[in-house]
Residue frames as qw, qx, qy, qz and C-alpha x, y, z in Angstrom:
[[0.017, 0.247, 0.910, -0.332, -59.41, 4.04, 34.37],
 [0.282, 0.504, 0.424, -0.697, -62.13, 6.71, 34.20],
 [0.360, 0.384, -0.456, -0.718, -62.20, 6.82, 30.40],
 [0.257, 0.005, -0.941, -0.220, -62.92, 3.09, 30.21],
 [0.025, 0.380, 0.811, -0.444, -65.55, 3.16, 32.97],
 [0.274, 0.515, 0.156, -0.797, -67.26, 6.27, 31.61],
 [0.312, 0.265, -0.657, -0.633, -67.27, 4.85, 28.07],
 [0.166, -0.140, -0.976, -0.024, -68.94, 1.69, 29.31],
 [0.093, -0.545, -0.760, 0.342, -71.64, 3.39, 31.39],
 [0.044, -0.138, 0.057, 0.988, -72.15, 6.80, 29.73],
 [0.361, -0.220, -0.537, -0.730, -75.60, 5.90, 28.43],
 [0.523, -0.460, -0.715, 0.059, -76.91, 4.79, 31.83],
 [0.123, -0.659, 0.101, -0.735, -78.15, 7.77, 33.84],
 [0.810, -0.540, -0.136, -0.185, -78.60, 5.45, 36.83],
 [0.825, -0.046, -0.191, 0.530, -74.82, 5.23, 37.22],
 [0.166, -0.978, 0.095, -0.079, -73.09, 7.85, 39.38],
 [0.748, 0.329, -0.322, 0.478, -69.31, 8.23, 39.31],
 [0.533, -0.837, 0.047, 0.112, -67.45, 8.91, 42.59],
 [0.531, 0.777, -0.310, 0.137, -64.18, 10.26, 41.18],
 [0.432, 0.372, -0.668, 0.479, -61.83, 9.66, 44.13],
 [0.696, -0.592, -0.385, -0.130, -63.01, 8.09, 47.36],
 [0.633, -0.741, -0.060, 0.216, -61.60, 9.92, 50.38],
 [0.557, 0.639, -0.163, 0.506, -58.93, 12.20, 48.94],
 [0.688, -0.655, -0.148, 0.276, -56.20, 13.15, 51.40],
 [0.556, 0.572, -0.115, 0.591, -53.75, 15.73, 50.00],
 [0.261, -0.817, 0.179, -0.482, -53.95, 17.65, 53.28],
 [0.898, -0.424, 0.081, 0.081, -52.31, 14.70, 55.05],
 [0.778, 0.105, 0.119, 0.608, -49.13, 15.47, 53.05],
 [0.229, 0.476, 0.094, 0.844, -49.51, 19.21, 52.36],
 [0.262, -0.411, -0.610, 0.624, -49.93, 21.25, 55.56],
 [0.115, 0.228, -0.030, -0.966, -51.09, 24.45, 53.86],
 [0.467, 0.443, 0.704, -0.300, -54.87, 24.10, 53.30],
 [0.445, 0.741, -0.071, -0.497, -54.94, 26.40, 50.25],
 [0.150, 0.528, -0.779, -0.303, -52.16, 24.38, 48.63],
 [0.307, 0.045, 0.944, -0.112, -53.93, 21.13, 49.54],
 [0.529, 0.599, 0.444, -0.406, -57.15, 22.34, 47.88],
 [0.360, 0.723, -0.394, -0.439, -55.16, 23.40, 44.78],
 [0.058, -0.311, 0.940, 0.130, -53.56, 19.94, 44.67],
 [0.455, 0.293, 0.779, -0.317, -57.00, 18.36, 45.09],
 [0.547, 0.708, 0.200, -0.400, -58.32, 20.23, 42.07],
 [0.416, 0.802, -0.353, -0.243, -55.25, 20.48, 39.81],
 [0.972, -0.070, 0.161, 0.155, -53.02, 17.52, 40.70],
 [0.723, 0.544, -0.073, 0.419, -49.57, 17.22, 39.07],
 [0.471, 0.307, -0.307, 0.768, -47.01, 19.86, 39.99],
 [0.361, -0.619, 0.036, -0.696, -49.50, 21.45, 42.42],
 [0.888, -0.412, -0.095, -0.179, -48.86, 18.49, 44.76],
 [0.278, 0.628, -0.651, 0.323, -45.40, 18.71, 46.38],
 [0.401, -0.415, 0.684, -0.445, -44.38, 16.00, 48.82],
 [0.919, 0.114, 0.233, -0.296, -46.02, 13.05, 47.10],
 [0.403, -0.402, 0.759, 0.317, -43.87, 10.16, 45.85],
 [0.385, 0.339, 0.799, 0.314, -46.18, 9.68, 42.86],
 [0.066, -0.132, -0.324, -0.935, -47.95, 11.84, 40.29],
 [0.204, 0.398, 0.696, -0.561, -51.28, 12.97, 41.71],
 [0.018, 0.426, 0.652, 0.627, -54.31, 13.22, 39.44],
 [0.144, 0.098, 0.329, -0.928, -56.45, 16.20, 40.37],
 [0.412, 0.466, 0.690, -0.371, -60.24, 16.22, 40.38],
 [0.410, 0.685, -0.141, -0.585, -60.20, 18.32, 37.19],
 [0.131, 0.399, -0.846, -0.329, -58.15, 15.63, 35.43],
 [0.201, 0.148, 0.958, -0.138, -60.51, 12.90, 36.58],
 [0.416, 0.609, 0.428, -0.523, -63.62, 14.88, 35.64],
 [0.338, 0.645, -0.396, -0.560, -62.17, 15.73, 32.22],
 [0.027, -0.196, 0.959, 0.201, -61.43, 12.04, 31.59],
 [0.312, 0.407, 0.814, -0.273, -65.09, 11.21, 32.28],
 [0.374, 0.730, 0.202, -0.535, -66.49, 14.08, 30.21],
 [0.078, 0.535, -0.631, -0.557, -64.12, 13.39, 27.28],
 [0.171, 0.083, 0.968, 0.162, -66.10, 10.20, 26.59],
 [0.321, -0.289, -0.462, -0.775, -69.37, 12.07, 26.18],
 [0.411, -0.422, -0.782, 0.205, -70.62, 10.82, 29.56],
 [0.176, -0.540, 0.006, -0.823, -72.96, 13.27, 31.32],
 [0.658, -0.421, -0.619, 0.081, -73.56, 11.08, 34.39],
 [0.419, -0.879, 0.066, -0.219, -73.69, 12.69, 37.82],
 [0.654, 0.313, -0.479, 0.495, -70.16, 12.93, 39.22],
 [0.621, -0.770, -0.141, 0.023, -69.45, 12.97, 42.97],
 [0.477, 0.555, -0.355, 0.581, -66.42, 14.92, 44.19],
 [0.692, -0.604, -0.342, 0.198, -65.38, 14.42, 47.81],
 [0.033, -0.954, 0.188, -0.230, -63.53, 17.09, 49.78],
 [0.285, 0.567, -0.676, 0.373, -60.30, 16.98, 51.78],
 [0.255, -0.323, 0.747, -0.523, -59.58, 14.93, 54.90],
 [0.105, 0.113, 0.988, 0.002, -61.16, 11.70, 53.71],
 [0.136, -0.453, -0.625, -0.621, -64.15, 13.63, 52.22],
 [0.320, -0.650, -0.603, 0.333, -65.12, 15.22, 55.55],
 [0.192, -0.550, -0.043, 0.811, -63.77, 18.73, 54.88],
 [0.373, 0.630, 0.556, 0.393, -65.90, 20.64, 52.37],
 [0.234, -0.731, -0.210, 0.606, -64.85, 24.05, 53.72],
 [0.046, 0.609, -0.320, -0.724, -63.51, 25.33, 50.40],
 [0.521, 0.241, 0.796, 0.193, -65.22, 22.89, 48.04],
 [0.391, 0.833, 0.384, -0.081, -67.18, 25.60, 46.19],
 [0.039, -0.883, 0.304, 0.355, -64.05, 27.70, 45.73],
 [0.156, -0.506, 0.786, 0.319, -62.08, 24.82, 44.19],
 [0.737, 0.282, 0.593, -0.163, -64.74, 22.59, 42.59],
 [0.314, -0.105, 0.651, 0.684, -63.68, 21.72, 39.03],
 [0.442, 0.368, -0.108, -0.811, -65.62, 23.31, 36.20],
 [0.452, 0.158, 0.877, 0.031, -68.05, 20.76, 34.79],
 [0.166, 0.103, -0.485, -0.852, -69.21, 21.33, 31.20],
 [0.323, -0.339, -0.837, -0.285, -72.15, 18.97, 31.86],
 [0.300, -0.383, 0.252, -0.836, -73.09, 20.90, 35.03],
 [0.869, -0.254, -0.300, -0.300, -73.86, 17.58, 36.70],
 [0.456, 0.301, -0.653, 0.525, -71.61, 17.50, 39.75],
 [0.665, -0.667, -0.217, -0.255, -72.28, 16.78, 43.44],
 [0.064, -0.645, 0.636, -0.419, -70.29, 17.12, 46.64],
 [0.810, -0.160, -0.564, 0.009, -69.54, 13.79, 48.30],
 [0.228, -0.654, 0.429, -0.580, -69.36, 14.06, 52.09],
 [0.684, -0.124, -0.702, 0.156, -68.34, 11.48, 54.69],
 [0.326, -0.635, 0.206, -0.670, -69.56, 12.21, 58.20],
 [0.706, -0.195, -0.644, 0.221, -68.48, 10.43, 61.37],
 [0.490, -0.852, -0.175, -0.052, -68.68, 11.49, 65.00],
 [0.710, -0.468, 0.124, 0.510, -64.88, 11.49, 65.23],
 [0.503, 0.438, 0.280, 0.691, -64.35, 13.83, 62.22],
 [0.192, -0.111, -0.167, 0.961, -63.87, 17.58, 62.48],
 [0.368, -0.102, -0.223, -0.897, -67.18, 18.52, 60.83],
 [0.335, -0.220, -0.915, 0.050, -69.32, 16.65, 63.34],
 [0.039, -0.468, -0.592, 0.655, -71.70, 19.27, 64.73],
 [0.275, 0.788, 0.550, -0.023, -74.65, 21.41, 63.66],
 [0.054, -0.870, 0.120, 0.476, -72.57, 24.58, 63.47],
 [0.256, -0.358, 0.711, 0.549, -70.24, 22.97, 60.94],
 [0.339, 0.409, 0.819, 0.218, -73.14, 21.47, 58.99],
 [0.163, 0.882, 0.388, -0.213, -74.85, 24.88, 58.85],
 [0.044, -0.868, 0.246, 0.429, -71.73, 26.84, 57.86],
 [0.189, -0.445, 0.764, 0.427, -69.90, 24.32, 55.67],
 [0.259, 0.185, 0.923, 0.216, -72.43, 21.86, 54.20],
 [0.279, 0.706, 0.568, -0.319, -75.65, 23.91, 53.90],
 [0.173, 0.745, -0.194, -0.614, -74.16, 26.58, 51.58],
 [0.040, -0.252, 0.853, 0.454, -73.00, 23.86, 49.19],
 [0.210, 0.365, 0.906, -0.046, -76.38, 22.11, 49.38],
 [0.270, 0.716, 0.275, -0.582, -78.02, 25.38, 48.33],
 [0.320, 0.692, -0.387, -0.518, -76.22, 25.17, 44.97],
 [0.413, 0.347, -0.819, -0.194, -75.22, 21.53, 44.44],
 [0.894, -0.285, -0.271, -0.216, -76.44, 18.11, 45.51],
 [0.117, -0.590, 0.733, -0.318, -74.59, 16.86, 48.59],
 [0.880, -0.048, -0.432, -0.192, -74.41, 13.09, 48.84],
 [0.485, -0.616, 0.564, -0.258, -73.51, 11.61, 52.22],
 [0.690, 0.356, -0.613, -0.142, -71.48, 8.67, 50.97],
 [0.584, -0.070, -0.732, 0.343, -70.53, 7.43, 54.43],
 [0.403, -0.629, 0.137, -0.651, -71.93, 8.03, 57.90],
 [0.795, -0.191, -0.563, 0.121, -71.20, 6.39, 61.22],
 [0.296, -0.772, 0.339, -0.449, -70.03, 6.57, 64.81],
 [0.206, 0.340, -0.865, 0.305, -68.03, 4.63, 67.36],
 [0.215, -0.080, 0.790, -0.568, -69.51, 2.04, 69.66],
 [0.107, -0.308, -0.895, -0.305, -72.45, 0.80, 67.57],
 [0.065, 0.571, 0.543, -0.612, -74.61, 3.64, 68.88],
 [0.293, 0.544, 0.586, 0.525, -76.71, 6.04, 66.84],
 [0.136, -0.816, -0.336, 0.449, -77.02, 9.34, 68.69],
 [0.176, -0.460, 0.353, 0.795, -74.66, 11.11, 66.28],
 [0.087, 0.189, 0.797, 0.567, -76.44, 9.66, 63.26],
 [0.039, -0.719, -0.688, 0.093, -79.82, 10.65, 64.72],
 [0.143, -0.752, -0.100, 0.635, -78.62, 14.23, 65.18],
 [0.143, -0.280, 0.559, 0.767, -77.24, 14.43, 61.66],
 [0.048, 0.342, 0.851, 0.396, -80.40, 13.00, 60.14],
 [0.004, -0.703, -0.574, 0.420, -82.64, 15.53, 61.93]]
């Protein structure tokens, strides 16, 4: 999939690739370190899955093998809400054009200023962080207002 998409759009810097929307290895693998390893490496690093898992490194390498240097978004664990170890496990990008993709909802674990300051801000100091999804229950906006401040 990614080789064909990247080949088609590699000359358009306006195209950003989101490698895997809302990865969830930690829903199958209880050990967080093992889940992050699965997230990055895929394959045999992913026990408990009934299918072969492609890791973020595999997906990124497929894109880069086409000569595409487009910005690539890489979401963290738990449906892209957990970026706690993103910097430790982020795949090596030869193009050095990678961003963290983060989904933030009021019902997710990282839903407060302390988490944003300790988990998201350190990544944002070194990489772009793209908030790919944001929302809250009940059609209100107090959570969104707080996050946007």
